[in-house]
N, C-alpha and C positions, 0 to 999 in steps of 0.2 A: 645694465643693472637698474632696478626700479625700487620703489619704497612701499608700494601698495597704497599710496595716497592718490586717489583718483582725481584727475585734473579736468575731466570733461566726460560727457556722456553723448554718444552718437547713436544713430539708428541705421541698421543694415537696410539698404534700399535695393540692393541687387546681389544675386548669387549666380555666378556664371561657371558652369561646369567646363573644365579644361581636361586635357588628357593627363590623368594621374594627379589632378589637383582641382581646387575650386578657387575662383577669384571672387573676392567680396568687395563691394563698394559701400562705404560707410559715409553717411551724410553727417557732418559735424561743423556747421557754420561757425566762424570765428575761431575754430580750432584747426581745421584743415589748412587754412591759409598760412599758418605759422610753420607747418611741416615742410620738410625737404625730401626729395626723392632719395631713397637709400637710408633714410632715418629709421631707427627702431622705435616702435610704439607697442605698448602692451594693450591688447584688446581683450577684455574679459580675462585678463591674467595671462594671456599668451603673447609672447614676443613675436612680432611680425615686422617685415621690412616694407616700408612704403614704396610702392612701385609706380605710383602715379597720383596726381591730385589736381584739384582746381580750387577755387575760392571757397567752395562749400563742402567738398567731399574728398576722400582719399581712397586709394585702392591697395589691397594687399592680397597675397596668394597663400592658401593653406594646402600643403602637400598631404599625401595619403596618411603618413605617420601622424601628423597633427590632427587630421580629421578623425582617425581611429582613437587617439589618446585623449581627446578633449571633447567639449560639447559642440565644436564647430562642424562635426559631421552631421548634426541635426539642426544647425542654425539656419533660419530662414529669414527672408526679407520681412521687415517690420519689427524685429527684435532690437531693443535698446541695449547698448553695450558700454561697459566702462572703458575709459581711455586714460592712459598715462604715458607721457613722453619719458625717454630714458633719462636717468639721473646724470647730472653734469657735476664736474668737480666743483666743490664749494656749495652745492645745493644742500638744503637741510634734509637730514634723514628723519623724516617725520613719522614713518611707519617702521618697517623692518626690512632687512635685505631680501629682495625678491628678484629672481632671475628672469621670470617670465617663461620658465620651463615647467609646465604643468606635470605633476606627479601622478595624477589620477582624477577621477570624477566621483563626486559624492552626490548623495540624494537628500533633499529636504524631507525630514520625516515628521516634523511638527513645527508650528508657527503660532505664537501667541502675542497679542498686543496687551501691554500693561502700561496704561497711560500713554506717554509719548515714547516709551521704550518698546522695542520689538524683540522678543526672544525667538531664536531660530535653532532648531536641532538638525544636525547634518550627520548622516551615516557615512563614515569614512571607510575607504578601502583598508584592509588590514595593514598593509605596509605603511600607509600614511598615519594610521592610528598609533602605530608603534613609535612614530617620531613626534607625536603630539603630546603636550603636557598641559595640565590646567594652568591658566594664566600665562601660557605661552602664546606665540604668534602663529597664525595660519592665514594664508592668502586664499580668499574665496572670490572667485570671478575677478581676481586682480585687486581686491580690497584687503588691506592689512587689518586683521581683526584679532582680538584677544579671546582665547578659549576660556569661557567662564567656568565650565566643568567638563569632565570627560567620564562617561560611563561606558566601559567596554570600548566599542568602536563608534559611539555616538557622541559628538561634540555639541555642547550648548554654547551659543554665542549671543551676546546682547548687543543689539544695534541701537546706537544713540540716535535721536531725531535727525541730526545733521547728516549722518551716514545714510539713513533711510531716505532722506529727501534729495541728497546730492549724488547718489549713485543709482545704478540700475537694479539694486537689490530690492527696491520697493515693488518689483514685479513678482517676487518669489511667492510660490504657492507650494503646498505639500505635493511631493512627487517630482518637483523640478530637479534637474541635474545641474551641478555647478562644478566649475573647474577648481581644483585644489592644488596648491603648492605648499609642501611641508617646509618647516623652518630650515633654512640653509645650514645653520650651525649644527642642528640636530643630525642632518644627513652626513656631515663630515665626521661628527663624533661617532656615529654608528659605524661608518666605514673604517675608521681607525681602530675601534675597539673590537670589531667582529673577529679578526684573526685570533684574538686572545680568548674569545668566548667559544671558539670552535664551531661557529655557525656561519650562515650566509646572511648578507645584508637584508633586512626586512623580516628576518625570522624571529 
């Protein structure tokens, strides 16, 4: 379990094709040294298992399902990525409950700078839009963010200066694809109410 509060930013330095998977090496000095083999880490919002590390880098493997469902299928060396270690009992829940299980990929459709605030509009897949509410929570590349407004399937999000400068979201440009995880509570509410509505989840 994570909270969507990014605790570090790393850089993908190597992408190694394996049979049915891709191994990634992320350089994150002062971050990697604290990790342990087998530990769960959210990388751009996706929960991965650390399979190797040294003082400056760590390794994880993305299987085909993850590559197809997230932006990791197109992730190349040189990209900066958001990092968050798993929540421990007693840690503050600074964002919202995030599992690191990406529900889909969105696309940045507009981006505007207003002083120190950056407004970003993201086109959501229909099933994620159905679970998103104005002033609710949405994880974007692993960052817990508040939805400022929702017009159809497009969510407007305001990024404060701290988020813009302390995460990898400062790289965003129109047309970029981002990993999205809908609010966990919304997903369970939908699942529980669907039988009484006579439909299918996400409909």
